[in-house]
C-alpha positions in Angstrom: 0.2 -0.2 0.2 1.3 3.8 -0.6 2.0 6.5 1.8 -0.2 8.8 3.6 -0.9 10.1 -0.3 -3.1 7.3 -1.1 -5.1 7.9 2.0 -5.6 11.5 1.0 -7.0 10.3 -2.2 -10.0 8.6 -0.5 -10.5 10.6 2.8 -13.3 12.5 0.8 -15.1 8.9 0.2 -14.5 7.7 3.8 -16.0 10.6 5.2 -18.9 10.7 3.0 -19.6 7.4 4.7 -19.8 8.4 8.2 -23.0 8.6 9.8 -22.6 9.4 13.4 -26.1 9.6 15.7 -25.9 11.0 18.9 -28.0 9.6 21.9 -30.3 12.6 22.8 -29.9 12.1 26.2 -26.8 10.9 27.1 -24.6 12.1 24.1 -23.2 8.5 23.3 -21.8 8.5 19.6 -20.2 5.8 17.2 -18.2 6.4 14.1 -16.2 4.5 11.1 -12.8 4.9 10.7 -11.9 2.1 8.1 -14.3 0.5 6.0 -13.3 -2.5 3.8 -14.8 -5.4 2.0 -15.6 -7.4 4.6 -14.9 -5.3 7.6 -16.2 -2.4 9.2 -13.8 -0.8 12.1 -15.5 1.7 14.6 -15.1 4.0 17.7 -16.2 5.2 20.5 -15.6 7.6 23.7 -15.4 6.4 27.1 -19.0 6.8 28.3 -19.6 7.2 32.2 -20.8 4.3 34.3 -20.3 1.8 31.4 -18.1 -1.7 32.3 -18.8 -3.1 28.5 -19.9 -2.2 25.2 -21.9 -4.3 22.9 -22.3 -3.9 18.6 -24.4 -5.6 16.7 -24.2 -5.4 12.2 -27.5 -6.2 11.0 -27.4 -6.3 6.6 -30.2 -3.9 5.8 -31.3 -6.3 2.4 -30.2 -9.6 3.8 -32.6 -11.9 5.5 -30.7 -13.8 8.5 -27.7 -12.3 8.3 -26.6 -10.7 11.7 -23.0 -10.0 13.8 -22.9 -9.2 17.5 -19.3 -8.4 19.0 -19.0 -7.4 22.9 -15.7 -5.4 24.2 -14.6 -4.4 27.4 -14.8 -1.2 29.3 -11.5 -0.3 28.8 -11.6 -0.8 24.7 -12.9 2.1 22.5 -12.8 0.9 19.2 -13.6 -2.4 17.6 -13.7 -4.4 14.2 -16.8 -6.4 12.7 -15.4 -8.9 10.3 -16.8 -11.7 8.0 -19.0 -9.2 6.5 -20.6 -9.4 2.5 -18.8 -7.4 0.4 -20.8 -4.2 -0.7 -23.4 -4.6 1.8 -25.6 -2.2 4.1 -25.7 -3.0 7.6 -27.3 -1.5 10.2 -24.8 -1.0 13.5 -26.4 -1.0 17.0 -23.8 0.4 19.5 -24.4 -0.2 23.6 -23.3 1.0 26.6 -23.7 -1.6 29.3 -22.9 -0.9 33.2 -21.9 -4.1 35.3 -25.3 -5.3 36.1 -26.0 -5.4 32.3 -28.6 -2.2 32.4 -27.8 -0.5 29.0 -27.0 3.0 29.8 -26.8 4.5 26.2 -27.2 3.3 23.1 -26.7 4.7 19.5 -27.0 3.6 15.9 -25.5 4.1 12.5 -25.6 3.0 8.7 -22.8 2.0 6.7 -21.8 -0.2 4.0 -18.9 -2.6 3.1 -16.5 -1.9 0.3 -16.9 -4.2 -3.1 -15.0 -7.3 -3.7 -11.5 -7.4 -4.7 -10.6 -7.5 -8.1 -8.3 -10.0 -9.9 -5.5 -8.6 -12.6 -6.0 -10.4 -15.9 -2.9 -8.6 -17.4 -0.4 -5.2 -17.1 1.7 -4.2 -19.9 3.8 -1.2 -21.2 3.6 0.2 -24.7 5.1 3.8 -23.5 7.7 4.1 -21.6 6.2 6.6 -19.4 3.1 4.3 -18.6 1.9 0.7 -18.1 -2.0 -0.5 -18.8 -3.8 -2.7 -16.6 -6.6 -5.1 -17.5 -8.9 -6.6 -15.0 -12.7 -8.4 -14.8 -15.1 -5.7 -13.4 -16.1 -5.9 -9.7 -20.0 -5.8 -9.0 -20.7 -2.3 -6.9 -17.5 -1.0 -7.9 -17.8 2.8 -8.5 -13.7 3.0 -9.2 -10.8 1.4 -9.0 -7.7 2.7 -7.2 -4.0 1.4 -9.9 -1.0 1.3 -7.8 2.8 0.6 -9.5 5.2 0.7 -6.6 8.9 0.2 -7.5 12.0 0.5 -4.7 11.8 4.3 -4.8 8.7 5.5 -5.6 4.7 4.6 -5.5 2.7 5.8 -8.1 -1.3 5.5 -7.6 -4.1 6.5 -10.6 -8.1 6.5 -9.9 -9.6 5.2 -13.0 -13.8 4.3 -13.6 -13.4 0.8 -15.6 -10.7 -1.6 -17.1 -8.6 -1.0 -18.7 -6.7 1.6 -16.9 -3.2 3.2 -17.4 -1.0 4.5 -14.6 1.0 7.7 -16.2 4.2 9.0 -14.6 6.2 6.2 -14.6 10.1 5.8 -15.3 11.4 4.3 -19.0 13.0 0.3 -18.7 11.8 0.0 -14.9 10.0 -3.1 -13.3 7.0 -2.0 -11.3 4.2 -4.2 -8.7 0.9 -3.5 -10.1 -1.9 -3.6 -7.5 -5.8 -2.6 -7.7 -8.7 -1.8 -5.0 -12.3 -1.7 -6.1 -14.2 1.4 -4.3 -17.6 2.3 -3.7 -19.4 5.2 -1.1 -18.3 2.9 1.9 -15.0 2.3 1.1 -12.4 0.9 -1.0 -11.6 -3.0 -1.0 -7.9 -5.1 0.0 -5.2 -4.6 -2.9 -5.5 -7.6 -5.2 -2.6 -9.9 -6.1 0.3 -8.3 -7.9 1.3 -8.5 -11.3 5.0 -7.3 -12.2 5.3 -5.4 -15.5 8.1 -3.1 -17.0 8.0 -0.2 -18.9 9.3 0.0 -22.5 12.7 1.9 -23.6 12.3 5.8 -23.5 12.9 7.2 -27.2 16.0 8.7 -28.6 16.2 12.7 -28.4 17.6 13.6 -32.1 19.3 16.6 -33.3 19.7 17.1 -37.0 21.3 19.7 -38.8 22.1 20.0 -42.5 25.7 20.5 -43.3 25.5 20.9 -46.9 21.9 21.7 -49.0 21.8 17.9 -49.6 22.6 16.1 -46.7 20.9 16.0 -42.9 23.1 14.9 -40.1 21.1 13.1 -37.0 22.8 12.6 -33.4 21.1 11.7 -30.4 22.2 11.0 -26.6 22.8 7.1 -25.4 19.5 5.9 -24.1 19.4 3.7 -20.9 19.0 -0.3 -21.5 19.1 0.2 -25.2 20.7 -2.3 -27.6 20.6 -0.6 -31.1 18.6 2.0 -32.5 16.5 2.3 -35.8 16.3 5.7 -37.8 14.4 6.7 -40.9 13.7 9.5 -43.2 11.3 10.7 -45.5 10.1 13.5 -47.3 7.0 15.4 -45.3 5.4 15.8 -48.6 5.2 11.8 -49.4 7.2 12.1 -52.4 10.0 9.8 -52.8 10.8 7.0 -51.0 11.8 6.5 -47.3 15.7 5.9 -46.1 16.0 3.4 -43.1 19.4 3.2 -40.9 19.8 0.7 -37.9 22.8 1.4 -36.0 24.5 1.1 -32.5 25.9 4.1 -32.7 24.4 7.6 -31.8 24.6 9.5 -35.2 24.8 9.1 -38.7 24.2 11.5 -42.0 21.3 10.9 -44.7 23.1 12.2 -48.0 21.5 12.9 -51.7 18.7 14.4 -50.7 16.8 17.5 -52.2 18.0 21.3 -50.9 15.6 23.1 -49.4 13.0 20.4 -48.3 11.3 19.0 -45.4 12.0 15.9 -44.1 10.5 13.8 -41.5 12.9 11.7 -39.2 11.4 9.0 -36.6 14.0 6.7 -34.7 13.4 4.5 -31.7 15.8 2.3 -29.4 15.3 -1.3 -28.5 16.3 -3.7 -25.7 18.0 -6.9 -25.6 14.8 -9.0 -26.4 14.1 -7.1 -29.5 11.1 -4.8 -28.3 10.9 -1.4 -29.9 10.9 1.7 -27.2 9.2 5.1 -27.6 10.0 6.6 -30.9 10.8 10.4 -31.5 9.7 12.3 -34.5 11.6 15.2 -35.9 10.9 17.5 -38.9 14.0 18.9 -40.4 14.7 20.9 -43.6 18.0 20.8 -46.0 19.6 23.7 -46.5 18.9 25.8 -49.4 20.5 26.0 -52.7 22.5 29.6 -53.8 19.5 31.8 -55.7 20.5 32.2 -59.0 20.3 35.1 -61.8 21.1 37.5 -59.6 20.0 41.4 -61.1 21.4 44.7 -59.6 19.3 47.9 -60.5 21.1 50.9 -59.0 18.9 54.0 -58.3 20.7 56.8 -58.3 18.7 59.4 -56.8 18.8 57.3 -53.5 22.3 56.4 -53.5 20.6 52.5 -53.0 20.6 49.3 -55.0 17.7 46.9 -56.0 18.8 43.8 -55.9 16.6 40.2 -57.4 17.5 37.0 -58.0 15.3 34.2 -58.5 13.8 31.9 -55.6 15.2 29.0 -54.1 14.0 25.7 -53.0 13.3 25.9 -49.5 15.0 29.1 -48.6 13.2 31.2 -45.9 15.1 34.3 -45.7 17.8 35.8 -48.3 20.8 38.2 -46.9 22.4 40.4 -49.7 25.8 41.9 -48.9 27.3 44.5 -51.0 31.1 44.6 -50.6 33.7 47.8 -51.1 36.7 46.9 -49.4 36.7 46.8 -45.5 32.6 48.2 -45.9 30.1 45.7 -45.5 26.4 46.5 -46.3 23.5 44.0 -45.7 19.7 43.7 -46.1 17.6 40.6 -45.3 14.3 39.8 -46.8 11.9 37.4 -47.2 11.2 38.1 -50.8 12.9 37.8 -54.1 14.3 41.3 -53.8 16.0 43.5 -51.3 16.8 47.1 -51.8 20.5 48.0 -50.3 20.8 51.6 -49.0 23.2 53.6 -47.6 25.5 53.2 -50.7 28.8 55.8 -50.9 29.2 57.6 -54.3 32.2 56.7 -56.3 32.4 53.6 -55.3 32.5 50.1 -56.8 30.7 47.1 -54.8 30.6 43.5 -55.2 26.7 42.2 -54.8 26.2 38.6 -53.5 22.9 36.7 -52.2 22.8 33.9 -49.9 19.9 31.6 -49.0 19.0 31.1 -45.5 16.5 28.4 -43.9 16.2 26.9 -40.4 18.8 24.5 -41.5 21.3 26.8 -42.3 22.4 29.0 -45.1 23.6 28.6 -49.0 26.5 29.2 -50.3 26.9 32.8 -51.4 26.3 33.5 -55.6 28.9 34.5 -57.7 29.5 38.4 -56.7 27.8 41.1 -59.2 30.2 44.4 -59.8 28.2 47.6 -58.9 29.5 50.9 -59.9 28.0 53.8 -58.1 27.4 57.4 -59.2 30.5 60.1 -58.7 30.4 62.1 -55.6 29.5 65.6 -56.1 32.8 67.9 -56.7 34.5 69.7 -53.9 36.5 72.1 -53.6 34.7 74.5 -55.3 36.0 78.1 -55.8 34.8 81.2 -57.7 36.8 84.1 -58.7 35.8 86.9 -60.5 39.3 87.3 -62.6 38.2 90.6 -64.0 35.5 92.3 -64.3 32.5 90.7 -65.8 34.2 87.6 -66.1 33.6 84.7 -63.4 36.1 81.6 -62.8 34.7 78.6 -61.6 36.9 75.5 -61.1 36.8 72.0 -58.5 38.9 69.1 -57.7 39.0 65.9 -59.6 36.0 62.6 -58.8 36.7 59.5 -58.6 34.9 57.5 -61.1 33.7 60.8 -62.8 33.9 61.1 -66.5 32.3 64.6 -67.3 31.3 67.5 -65.4 28.3 70.1 -65.7 28.7 73.7 -64.2 24.9 75.6 -63.5 25.3 79.2 -63.2 21.3 80.8 -62.4 21.0 84.7 -61.8 18.6 86.2 -59.5 16.7 87.4 -62.6 16.4 83.9 -63.7 18.3 83.4 -66.5 20.9 79.8 -66.4 23.5 79.0 -68.2 25.6 75.9 -68.0 28.8 74.8 -68.9 29.8 71.0 -70.0 33.4 70.0 -69.9 36.2 67.0 -68.8 38.2 69.6 -67.1 37.9 70.9 -63.9 37.4 74.5 -64.6 34.7 76.8 -66.5 34.3 80.3 -67.2 31.3 82.4 -67.5 30.3 86.2 -67.9 28.9 88.3 -65.1 26.9 91.7 -64.4 27.6 93.9 -61.6 24.9 93.8 -58.9 23.7 90.6 -59.2 23.6 87.2 -57.5 24.6 83.8 -59.3 23.5 80.5 -57.9 26.7 78.2 -59.1 26.4 74.4 -59.0 29.0 71.8 -60.1 28.0 68.0 -60.9 30.0 65.3 -62.1 28.3 62.4 -64.3 29.4 58.6 -65.4 27.6 55.7 -66.5 25.6 55.4 -63.8 24.7 58.7 -63.6 24.5 62.5 -62.1 26.0 62.9 -59.0 24.3 64.6 -55.8 23.9 67.7 -55.2 26.7 69.3 -53.6 27.7 72.5 -51.9 25.8 74.9 -53.7 27.5 78.9 -54.2 25.7 81.9 -54.4 28.3 84.2 -55.6 27.2 88.0 -55.3 29.5 90.2 -57.6 29.7 93.9 -56.4 26.7 96.2 -56.9 26.8 98.6 -59.5 27.5 102.5 -58.4 24.3 104.6 -57.5 23.3 106.4 -60.3 20.7 109.7 -60.2 22.9 110.8 -57.1 21.5 114.7 -56.2 23.1 116.4 -52.7 21.2 119.5 -51.6 22.2 121.2 -48.8 19.5 121.5 -46.0 21.0 123.2 -43.5 24.5 125.3 -42.3 25.5 121.9 -40.9 23.6 119.2 -43.2 23.4 117.6 -46.7 20.6 115.4 -47.7 21.6 113.0 -50.2 19.7 110.8 -52.6 20.1 108.4 -55.2 18.4 105.7 -57.1 18.8 102.0 -56.3 21.1 99.7 -57.5 20.8 95.8 -57.9 22.7 93.8 -55.7 23.2 96.3 -53.1 22.5 95.5 -49.0 24.0 98.7 -47.7 24.8 102.1 -49.0 27.5 104.2 -47.5 27.3 108.2 -48.6 30.8 110.1 -47.7 31.8 114.0 -47.6 35.0 115.0 -48.0 35.9 118.7 -47.5 36.6 121.0 -44.7 39.6 119.1 -43.7 37.6 115.9 -42.7 35.4 112.9 -43.8 31.5 112.5 -42.6 30.1 109.0 -43.2 26.4 108.2 -43.4 25.7 104.3 -43.5 22.0 102.5 -44.3 19.9 100.7 -46.4 17.6 103.3 -48.0 18.4 105.4 -51.1 18.8 108.8 -49.0 21.0 110.3 -46.3 21.3 113.3 -44.4 24.4 114.0 -43.7 24.9 115.9 -40.6 27.9 117.7 -38.2 29.2 119.4 -41.3 31.0 122.2 -41.2 29.1 125.6 -42.5 29.7 127.6 -45.2 31.8 124.7 -46.5 32.4 123.2 -49.9 32.0 119.1 -50.1 32.8 116.1 -52.4 30.0 113.7 -51.7 30.5 110.4 -53.1 27.5 107.4 -52.5 29.1 103.8 -52.5 26.5 100.6 -52.5 28.1 97.7 -50.5 26.7 94.1 -50.7 28.0 91.4 -47.5 29.3 89.3 -50.1 31.6 91.3 -52.4 31.8 94.7 -50.5 31.7 97.7 -52.8 33.0 99.3 -56.2 35.2 101.9 -55.2 35.7 103.7 -58.1 32.3 105.4 -58.1 32.1 109.1 -58.9 31.3 112.3 -56.1 29.7 115.3 -56.5 30.0 118.8 -55.0 27.7 120.6 -52.7 28.1 123.3 -50.4 26.9 123.6 -47.3 24.5 126.7 -46.2 26.3 130.1 -44.6 27.1 130.0 -40.8 24.8 131.8 -38.3 25.7 135.2 -37.6 26.6 136.2 -34.0 24.7 139.5 -32.6 27.4 141.4 -31.2 25.8 144.9 -30.2 22.8 146.8 -30.8 22.7 150.8 -30.3 20.4 153.6 -30.5 20.6 155.8 -33.4 17.7 158.0 -32.8 14.3 157.7 -31.2 13.0 154.7 -33.6 16.3 154.0 -35.6 18.5 150.9 -34.4 21.6 149.9 -35.6 22.3 146.1 -34.6 26.0 144.6 -34.9 26.9 141.1 -36.0 30.1 139.2 -36.5 30.5 138.0 -39.9 31.7 134.0 -40.9 31.0 133.6 -44.2 32.8 134.0 -47.2 29.8 135.2 -49.3 26.4 135.9 -47.9 23.6 138.5 -47.4 22.8 138.9 -43.9 18.8 139.4 -43.0 18.5 141.2 -39.3 14.8 140.7 -38.7 13.1 142.6 -35.1 10.2 140.8 -34.4 7.6 141.7 -31.9 3.7 142.3 -31.1 3.8 145.5 -32.9 4.9 143.6 -36.2 8.0 142.6 -38.1 10.7 145.3 -39.3 13.8 143.8 -41.2 16.8 145.0 -42.5 19.0 143.7 -44.9 23.1 143.8 -46.0 26.1 142.1 -47.2 28.4 143.7 -44.9 28.4 143.3 -40.6 25.2 145.6 -39.8 22.6 147.2 -40.8 19.9 149.8 -39.4 15.9 149.1 -38.6 14.1 152.2 -38.5 10.5 153.4 -37.5 10.7 151.1 -34.7 7.2 152.0 -32.4 7.7 153.2 -28.9 6.8 151.1 -26.4 7.6 148.2 -27.9 9.7 145.0 -27.4 11.3 143.0 -29.7 13.7 140.0 -30.5 16.0 140.4 -32.5 17.9 138.0 -34.9 19.8 137.6 -37.8 20.2 135.0 -40.7 22.8 134.9 -43.4 21.6 133.7 -47.2 24.0 132.2 -50.0 23.1 130.1 -53.0 23.8 127.1 -50.8 21.2 127.9 -49.0 19.8 129.8 -45.6 21.8 129.8 -42.4 20.0 129.0 -38.8 18.9 132.2 -37.0 21.5 133.5 -34.7 20.7 133.9 -31.2 18.0 136.3 -30.8 19.0 139.4 -28.9 16.2 141.6 -26.7 15.4 145.2 -27.9 13.2 147.5 -26.1 12.4 150.7 -27.2 11.2 153.8 -25.0 8.1 154.0 -23.6 5.6 156.3 -25.8 4.8 160.0 -24.6 1.1 160.5 -23.8 -0.9 161.5 -26.3 -3.2 163.7 -23.7 -2.6 165.8 -20.9 -5.1 167.8 -19.1 -4.6 170.2 -15.5 -6.9 170.7 -13.7 -6.9 173.4 -11.0 -8.2 171.8 -7.5 -7.6 174.7 -5.3 -5.4 177.9 -5.6 -2.2 176.1 -4.2 -3.0 172.5 -5.8 -3.5 171.5 -9.5 -4.5 167.8 -10.9 -2.9 167.0 -13.9 -4.1 163.7 -15.6 -3.0 162.0 -19.1 -3.6 159.2 -21.3 -1.6 155.7 -21.1 1.9 156.0 -22.5 2.6 152.6 -24.6 5.4 150.6 -22.9 5.7 153.1 -19.5 5.6 152.0 -16.0 5.7 155.1 -13.9 5.5 158.8 -14.7 7.4 162.0 -13.4 5.2 165.7 -14.2 7.0 168.6 -13.6 5.5 172.4 -13.5 7.8 174.8 -13.1 8.1 178.8 -12.9 10.4 181.7 -12.1 8.6 181.0 -8.6 9.0 177.3 -8.0 9.0 173.7 -9.1 6.2 171.2 -8.0 7.0 167.5 -8.9 5.0 164.5 -8.8 6.2 160.5 -9.2 3.6 158.2 -10.1 2.2 154.9 -11.0 -1.0 156.2 -12.1 -1.7 158.5 -15.0 -2.8 161.0 -12.9 -1.1 163.6 -9.8 -2.1 166.1 -7.7 0.4 168.7 -7.3 0.7 170.9 -4.6 2.4 174.7 -3.6 1.3 176.3 -6.7 1.2 179.9 -6.7 -2.1 181.2 -8.2 -1.9 183.5 -11.1 1.6 181.9 -12.4 2.6 181.0 -15.6 4.4 177.0 -15.6 6.1 175.2 -18.3 4.6 171.6 -18.2 6.8 168.5 -18.8 6.5 164.5 -18.2 8.8 161.4 -18.3 7.4 158.2 -18.9 9.5 155.8 -17.9 9.4 151.9 -18.5 10.0 148.9 -16.6 13.4 148.5 -17.4 14.4 152.4 -16.8 14.4 153.7 -20.4 12.9 157.1 -20.4 11.2 159.3 -22.4 10.9 163.0 -22.1 7.9 164.8 -23.5 7.1 168.7 -23.5 3.7 169.9 -23.5 2.0 173.8 -23.7 2.7 175.8 -20.7 0.0 176.0 -18.0 -1.2 179.4 -16.4 -2.5 179.2 -12.9 -5.9 180.8 -12.3 -6.2 184.1 -10.1 -6.0 184.6 -6.9 -9.3 184.6 -4.6 -9.8 188.0 -3.1 -8.8 188.4 0.6 -10.8 190.1 3.4 -14.3 189.7 2.4 -16.9 191.5 3.9 -20.5 191.8 4.5 -22.8 194.9 5.3 -26.5 195.2 5.2 -27.6 198.3 3.6 -31.3 197.9 4.3 -33.8 194.9 4.6 -33.7 193.7 1.5 -29.9 194.4 0.4 -26.2 193.7 1.1 -23.2 194.9 0.4 -19.8 192.7 -0.3 -16.3 194.3 0.6 -13.1 192.2 -0.7 -9.3 193.1 -1.1 -8.5 192.5 -4.8 -5.6 190.5 -5.4 -4.7 192.3 -8.4 -6.7 195.3 -9.9 -6.7 194.1 -13.2 -9.2 191.4 -12.4 -12.8 191.5 -12.2 -14.8 189.8 -9.8 -17.9 188.1 -9.7 -20.1 187.6 -5.9 -22.7 184.8 -5.5 -25.0 184.4 -2.8 -26.8 180.9 -2.7 -29.6 180.3 0.1 -33.0 178.3 0.1 -35.1 181.2 -1.0 -32.6 181.9 -3.9 -29.4 182.6 -5.9 -28.3 186.4 -6.2 -25.2 187.6 -8.2 -23.1 190.5 -8.4 -20.3 191.6 -10.5 -19.0 194.9 -10.0 -16.9 197.1 -12.7 -13.1 196.5 -13.3 -11.4 197.9 -10.2 -14.0 198.3 -8.1 -13.8 196.0 -4.9 -17.2 196.2 -3.5 -20.5 194.6 -5.0 -23.6 195.3 -3.4 -27.0 192.6 -3.6 -30.3 194.0 -3.6 -33.5 192.7 -3.0 -32.9 189.8 -0.5 -35.4 187.6 1.4 -34.9 188.1 5.0 -35.0 185.1 7.7 -33.3 182.9 5.6 -28.9 181.6 5.9 -26.7 182.2 2.4 -23.6 181.2 1.5 -21.1 184.1 -0.2 -18.7 183.5 -2.6 -16.3 186.2 -4.3 -14.3 185.0 -7.1 -12.1 186.4 -9.5 -13.1 186.2 -13.1 -11.0 185.0 -16.3 -11.9 184.9 -20.2 -10.1 181.1 -20.1 -12.7 179.3 -18.9 -15.4 178.9 -16.4 -15.1 180.8 -12.8 -14.0 179.3 -10.2 -15.0 177.3 -7.4 -12.5 176.8 -4.7 -12.2 180.3 -3.3 -13.5 180.5 0.1 -17.2 180.6 1.1 -19.0 183.2 3.9 -22.0 182.3 5.8 -24.3 185.3 6.1 -27.7 184.4 8.4 -30.6 187.2 8.3 -32.9 186.2 10.9 -36.0 186.9 10.5 -35.4 190.4 9.5 -34.4 191.5 13.1 -32.1 194.4 13.7 -29.7 192.4 14.5 -28.3 189.3 12.7 -25.5 187.0 13.7 -23.1 185.1 11.3 -20.9 182.5 12.8 -18.2 182.2 10.6 -16.3 178.6 10.4 -12.9 179.4 11.6 -11.8 181.1 15.0 -11.4 184.7 13.9 -14.6 187.1 14.2 -15.7 190.1 12.9 -18.0 192.0 14.4 -19.5 195.2 12.2 -22.0 197.7 13.2 -23.6 199.0 10.1 -26.9 201.6 9.7 -27.3 200.8 13.3 -27.3 196.9 12.7 -25.1 193.9 13.8 -24.2 190.7 12.5 -21.4 188.1 12.7 -19.3 186.9 9.9 -17.5 183.5 10.3 -15.9 182.5 7.5 -13.5 179.1 6.5 
């Protein structure tokens, strides 16, 4: 019997057959731990108080067959033997005390295993198995087969006969037994039979040393006395070749190239019994391909190689050799592209066929010459203006050369030569695209370096130079071909000025004024520089700006301007600019005079110089201010005997005024910001000379003289009033000059009264004056020059309701009391 491994196979079957029944009251139970065809083994736990145990097995379907067994209290397992195979039994177990009383009982159902099988034969056809045949056993649902040698035991469960035990060792003797199985368990092992496995198959190793042979070899097989090897085409064509040998290798020759063969081999023992056979499919190596063709693709530097397919070839390898360089390509078709070929090279091309057996011999090499490489060391020279020389180095495998020259206007020319240089005509300002190709029978070389050769630009045409200022000249010209940059040069005045730019105009600044320059424009290209033989054009800058040195006043409205002249030939124009307008003067010298300048005005004086070359910038401006204007109107008004008011119109440019009244008796003066002034200390009846000075903000002064002025006659003094009657008054005064007439005015609320005496008199009577009123009395000198004076002192006269006595109160401290015609009054004057 095998180890625990075999028991594990049936442990499930055994537990399926266990039916444990517990006493509901006592907990007594019985379990099955082994079953055979004629026995059932039980076990139970010790039951408290039991002195013995009794077990009865009764066949369920068989009448009169029952078995009884007793066991002591120290026994807890027991076997029921002499049972009927493949039969169900009802098993009753009882626990009994020492008095024979049943303490507990339990019952289970259990079936015995089938009967023991009998082996009819056991034999081996394969080196790792033995096949067993037996007669079927009633009630068996499966069978357990066991093969055992000295080192191992292998079991296999099958459902019927015959059965095969797998996993055995070749050429090994085994003891074979078999047991029948049902739901109750398994039977005892059958009587054994001995059987030996056959030899193992030789493991072949096959190769094809040539396209018409196969070499077969193998390792020695245990217990083998000889070997048999047969070979035949896998497609069934031809005859079969067979060889018997005691060696471990042999060679089959005269086979078909590239053909798949089936090889079968087996070993036999000393009894001539064959072992397992081994089958191997092997193809012979292919024959070399035939009719190799090479087509060169010059544009891609690659070659298309084609051939006739070889029988049995799976892969083809193409080799292109040139010296130490080898290029390969592999394919399963009958053509292949060899790329990355080098120019100016000769390759030898061969093809080898491959399959899983090996390779054919290479085909005879086919020569392939590639296109020449692109010419190198290309040089381009303009050996003389208008002629280009293109040269290059010789190229291997180059038979002749073609040079292509294309100008940027689209015109293209070429030169075909077997030499290494060509000549071409060229024009200024053109860019030429130059390429050189080499040719042979294989075709044109790849495109090499492409050169752009630019000839020097032409000299700019339509050159114009114009002076735009004293220090700048504007130069314009027409664009020329090939020019990437223009350089304008102005030479003159002991210096050189440059201007660089891409435009066709340039302004040369920082030149010297009133200087002659020679202006030249050169066209440059980055590749070729410039043509330095271009013609120049003369141009002169505008005059230098004059510098005003002095401005002097020659007369009231006449100004002389002086400047420093720095120009050889120039006309100078001086301009005085102000709010009043523009005034000009012109001179070819160093001064000129501005006339008729208005008074009271400010000007900005500047000068420019003009010549045929242009006009200079203005000089720095010099401020000029004319003296203020005299007021056109002047009015004198006497305010009092000693005070006169003078007013005048505004004088243009004047800020302050000084007025003066002067006579032999004295002088009155006033300095004011206003256009009027009060002069005191004036002597009445005096002739004065009137003068006025208008003064500007900067202190310029205009002296103005006007018509003389005579002050008014002096007011009389000592004015007194006398009452003549109820309606008459006599007024007395002291005359300041007997040649002056006077007039007396009396003003009251009841009327105004006037009297004027004859020349030389110093009193005057006023009659028919209403009494009971207050009167204002004024005595004024009368002149023929204007209205009467209003500033002489006034007297107040009061007539109190015509009473004999009247009181006149003067408004000064002096009081005069008069008695006339028995009447008395007081006079108050101011």
